[in-house]
PyMOL CGO cylinders between C-alpha atoms (Angstrom):
from pymol import cmd
from pymol.cgo import CYLINDER

trace = [
    CYLINDER, -32.01, -81.12, -216.43, -35.35, -79.93, -216.74, 0.3, 1, 1, 1, 1, 1, 1,
    CYLINDER, -35.35, -79.93, -216.74, -36.36, -76.17, -217.37, 0.3, 1, 1, 1, 1, 1, 1,
    CYLINDER, -36.36, -76.17, -217.37, -38.30, -76.62, -214.01, 0.3, 1, 1, 1, 1, 1, 1,
    CYLINDER, -38.30, -76.62, -214.01, -35.41, -77.01, -211.96, 0.3, 1, 1, 1, 1, 1, 1,
    CYLINDER, -35.41, -77.01, -211.96, -33.71, -74.30, -213.04, 0.3, 1, 1, 1, 1, 1, 1,
    CYLINDER, -33.71, -74.30, -213.04, -36.78, -71.86, -211.74, 0.3, 1, 1, 1, 1, 1, 1,
    CYLINDER, -36.78, -71.86, -211.74, -36.72, -73.11, -208.20, 0.3, 1, 1, 1, 1, 1, 1,
    CYLINDER, -36.72, -73.11, -208.20, -35.84, -70.18, -206.17, 0.3, 1, 1, 1, 1, 1, 1,
    CYLINDER, -35.84, -70.18, -206.17, -34.04, -71.66, -203.01, 0.3, 1, 1, 1, 1, 1, 1,
    CYLINDER, -34.04, -71.66, -203.01, -30.52, -73.11, -203.60, 0.3, 1, 1, 1, 1, 1, 1,
    CYLINDER, -30.52, -73.11, -203.60, -31.18, -75.81, -201.28, 0.3, 1, 1, 1, 1, 1, 1,
    CYLINDER, -31.18, -75.81, -201.28, -34.44, -76.88, -202.80, 0.3, 1, 1, 1, 1, 1, 1,
    CYLINDER, -34.44, -76.88, -202.80, -32.74, -76.73, -206.35, 0.3, 1, 1, 1, 1, 1, 1,
    CYLINDER, -32.74, -76.73, -206.35, -29.94, -78.40, -205.13, 0.3, 1, 1, 1, 1, 1, 1,
    CYLINDER, -29.94, -78.40, -205.13, -31.84, -81.43, -203.55, 0.3, 1, 1, 1, 1, 1, 1,
    CYLINDER, -31.84, -81.43, -203.55, -34.29, -81.80, -206.65, 0.3, 1, 1, 1, 1, 1, 1,
    CYLINDER, -34.29, -81.80, -206.65, -31.25, -81.76, -208.80, 0.3, 1, 1, 1, 1, 1, 1,
    CYLINDER, -31.25, -81.76, -208.80, -29.41, -84.32, -207.12, 0.3, 1, 1, 1, 1, 1, 1,
    CYLINDER, -29.41, -84.32, -207.12, -32.17, -86.68, -206.65, 0.3, 1, 1, 1, 1, 1, 1,
    CYLINDER, -32.17, -86.68, -206.65, -32.86, -86.07, -210.44, 0.3, 1, 1, 1, 1, 1, 1,
    CYLINDER, -32.86, -86.07, -210.44, -29.29, -87.21, -211.31, 0.3, 1, 1, 1, 1, 1, 1,
    CYLINDER, -29.29, -87.21, -211.31, -29.09, -89.97, -208.66, 0.3, 1, 1, 1, 1, 1, 1,
    CYLINDER, -29.09, -89.97, -208.66, -32.15, -91.91, -210.02, 0.3, 1, 1, 1, 1, 1, 1,
    CYLINDER, -32.15, -91.91, -210.02, -31.00, -91.37, -213.79, 0.3, 1, 1, 1, 1, 1, 1,
    CYLINDER, -31.00, -91.37, -213.79, -27.76, -93.40, -212.95, 0.3, 1, 1, 1, 1, 1, 1,
    CYLINDER, -27.76, -93.40, -212.95, -29.89, -96.07, -211.48, 0.3, 1, 1, 1, 1, 1, 1,
    CYLINDER, -29.89, -96.07, -211.48, -29.36, -95.36, -207.69, 0.3, 1, 1, 1, 1, 1, 1,
    CYLINDER, -29.36, -95.36, -207.69, -32.28, -96.63, -205.69, 0.3, 1, 1, 1, 1, 1, 1,
    CYLINDER, -32.28, -96.63, -205.69, -34.88, -94.61, -204.36, 0.3, 1, 1, 1, 1, 1, 1,
    CYLINDER, -34.88, -94.61, -204.36, -34.24, -94.94, -200.72, 0.3, 1, 1, 1, 1, 1, 1,
    CYLINDER, -34.24, -94.94, -200.72, -30.36, -94.44, -201.34, 0.3, 1, 1, 1, 1, 1, 1,
    CYLINDER, -30.36, -94.44, -201.34, -31.10, -91.09, -203.38, 0.3, 1, 1, 1, 1, 1, 1,
    CYLINDER, -31.10, -91.09, -203.38, -33.42, -89.94, -200.98, 0.3, 1, 1, 1, 1, 1, 1,
    CYLINDER, -33.42, -89.94, -200.98, -30.95, -90.20, -197.99, 0.3, 1, 1, 1, 1, 1, 1,
    CYLINDER, -30.95, -90.20, -197.99, -28.32, -88.65, -199.91, 0.3, 1, 1, 1, 1, 1, 1,
    CYLINDER, -28.32, -88.65, -199.91, -30.48, -85.69, -200.61, 0.3, 1, 1, 1, 1, 1, 1,
    CYLINDER, -30.48, -85.69, -200.61, -31.65, -85.33, -196.99, 0.3, 1, 1, 1, 1, 1, 1,
    CYLINDER, -31.65, -85.33, -196.99, -27.62, -85.34, -196.12, 0.3, 1, 1, 1, 1, 1, 1,
    CYLINDER, -27.62, -85.34, -196.12, -27.44, -82.55, -198.95, 0.3, 1, 1, 1, 1, 1, 1,
    CYLINDER, -27.44, -82.55, -198.95, -30.36, -80.67, -197.56, 0.3, 1, 1, 1, 1, 1, 1,
    CYLINDER, -30.36, -80.67, -197.56, -28.38, -80.79, -193.95, 0.3, 1, 1, 1, 1, 1, 1,
    CYLINDER, -28.38, -80.79, -193.95, -25.52, -79.52, -195.39, 0.3, 1, 1, 1, 1, 1, 1,
    CYLINDER, -25.52, -79.52, -195.39, -27.00, -76.32, -196.35, 0.3, 1, 1, 1, 1, 1, 1,
    CYLINDER, -27.00, -76.32, -196.35, -28.94, -76.32, -193.21, 0.3, 1, 1, 1, 1, 1, 1,
    CYLINDER, -28.94, -76.32, -193.21, -27.12, -77.73, -190.39, 0.3, 1, 1, 1, 1, 1, 1,
    CYLINDER, -27.12, -77.73, -190.39, -29.53, -76.58, -187.93, 0.3, 1, 1, 1, 1, 1, 1,
    CYLINDER, -29.53, -76.58, -187.93, -32.28, -78.72, -189.29, 0.3, 1, 1, 1, 1, 1, 1,
    CYLINDER, -32.28, -78.72, -189.29, -33.22, -81.87, -187.47, 0.3, 1, 1, 1, 1, 1, 1,
    CYLINDER, -33.22, -81.87, -187.47, -32.80, -85.15, -189.48, 0.3, 1, 1, 1, 1, 1, 1,
    CYLINDER, -32.80, -85.15, -189.48, -36.81, -85.26, -189.08, 0.3, 1, 1, 1, 1, 1, 1,
    CYLINDER, -36.81, -85.26, -189.08, -37.30, -81.94, -190.35, 0.3, 1, 1, 1, 1, 1, 1,
    CYLINDER, -37.30, -81.94, -190.35, -34.73, -82.41, -193.63, 0.3, 1, 1, 1, 1, 1, 1,
    CYLINDER, -34.73, -82.41, -193.63, -36.58, -85.82, -194.58, 0.3, 1, 1, 1, 1, 1, 1,
    CYLINDER, -36.58, -85.82, -194.58, -40.17, -83.89, -194.35, 0.3, 1, 1, 1, 1, 1, 1,
    CYLINDER, -40.17, -83.89, -194.35, -38.81, -81.25, -196.78, 0.3, 1, 1, 1, 1, 1, 1,
    CYLINDER, -38.81, -81.25, -196.78, -36.98, -83.29, -199.06, 0.3, 1, 1, 1, 1, 1, 1,
    CYLINDER, -36.98, -83.29, -199.06, -39.93, -85.79, -199.49, 0.3, 1, 1, 1, 1, 1, 1,
    CYLINDER, -39.93, -85.79, -199.49, -42.49, -82.85, -200.13, 0.3, 1, 1, 1, 1, 1, 1,
    CYLINDER, -42.49, -82.85, -200.13, -39.93, -81.43, -202.42, 0.3, 1, 1, 1, 1, 1, 1,
    CYLINDER, -39.93, -81.43, -202.42, -39.61, -84.89, -204.40, 0.3, 1, 1, 1, 1, 1, 1,
    CYLINDER, -39.61, -84.89, -204.40, -43.13, -85.40, -204.29, 0.3, 1, 1, 1, 1, 1, 1,
    CYLINDER, -43.13, -85.40, -204.29, -43.95, -81.61, -205.64, 0.3, 1, 1, 1, 1, 1, 1,
    CYLINDER, -43.95, -81.61, -205.64, -41.23, -81.45, -208.33, 0.3, 1, 1, 1, 1, 1, 1,
    CYLINDER, -41.23, -81.45, -208.33, -41.17, -85.35, -209.13, 0.3, 1, 1, 1, 1, 1, 1,
    CYLINDER, -41.17, -85.35, -209.13, -44.19, -87.08, -208.28, 0.3, 1, 1, 1, 1, 1, 1,
    CYLINDER, -44.19, -87.08, -208.28, -46.56, -84.42, -209.24, 0.3, 1, 1, 1, 1, 1, 1,
    CYLINDER, -46.56, -84.42, -209.24, -44.60, -82.38, -211.56, 0.3, 1, 1, 1, 1, 1, 1,
    CYLINDER, -44.60, -82.38, -211.56, -45.92, -79.17, -210.01, 0.3, 1, 1, 1, 1, 1, 1,
    CYLINDER, -45.92, -79.17, -210.01, -44.18, -75.76, -210.92, 0.3, 1, 1, 1, 1, 1, 1,
    CYLINDER, -44.18, -75.76, -210.92, -45.93, -73.49, -208.14, 0.3, 1, 1, 1, 1, 1, 1,
    CYLINDER, -45.93, -73.49, -208.14, -43.75, -72.50, -204.91, 0.3, 1, 1, 1, 1, 1, 1,
    CYLINDER, -43.75, -72.50, -204.91, -43.42, -75.23, -202.19, 0.3, 1, 1, 1, 1, 1, 1,
    CYLINDER, -43.42, -75.23, -202.19, -42.96, -75.02, -198.22, 0.3, 1, 1, 1, 1, 1, 1,
    CYLINDER, -42.96, -75.02, -198.22, -39.90, -74.96, -196.62, 0.3, 1, 1, 1, 1, 1, 1,
    CYLINDER, -39.90, -74.96, -196.62, -37.12, -73.15, -195.49, 0.3, 1, 1, 1, 1, 1, 1,
    CYLINDER, -37.12, -73.15, -195.49, -36.80, -69.27, -196.04, 0.3, 1, 1, 1, 1, 1, 1,
    CYLINDER, -36.80, -69.27, -196.04, -33.67, -69.04, -197.36, 0.3, 1, 1, 1, 1, 1, 1,
    CYLINDER, -33.67, -69.04, -197.36, -32.91, -67.84, -201.15, 0.3, 1, 1, 1, 1, 1, 1,
]
cmd.load_cgo(trace, "trace")
C-alpha cells in the first residue's frame, strides 16, 4: 500500500483506509467497500453508532483517497 497509509496514527483509521483501498483494487463496488469499512470501524469501536461510523469512514476515505491529504483527520481518540 501507499506510504501515506503507513503513516496514519490511529489503528482503526489505518485499517479502514487500507481495507477500502484493497477492496477497490480488486474490483469491489464503492458502496460495498464503504459498507465493509463501516463494519470494520465498528469492530474496532463497538460503542459507535452506525451513523457515527459512516460519518468517520466517509471523512477518512475523502481525506486519504479523494483529496490525497496527508495531515491529521478528525475522528476517534484512540491510538
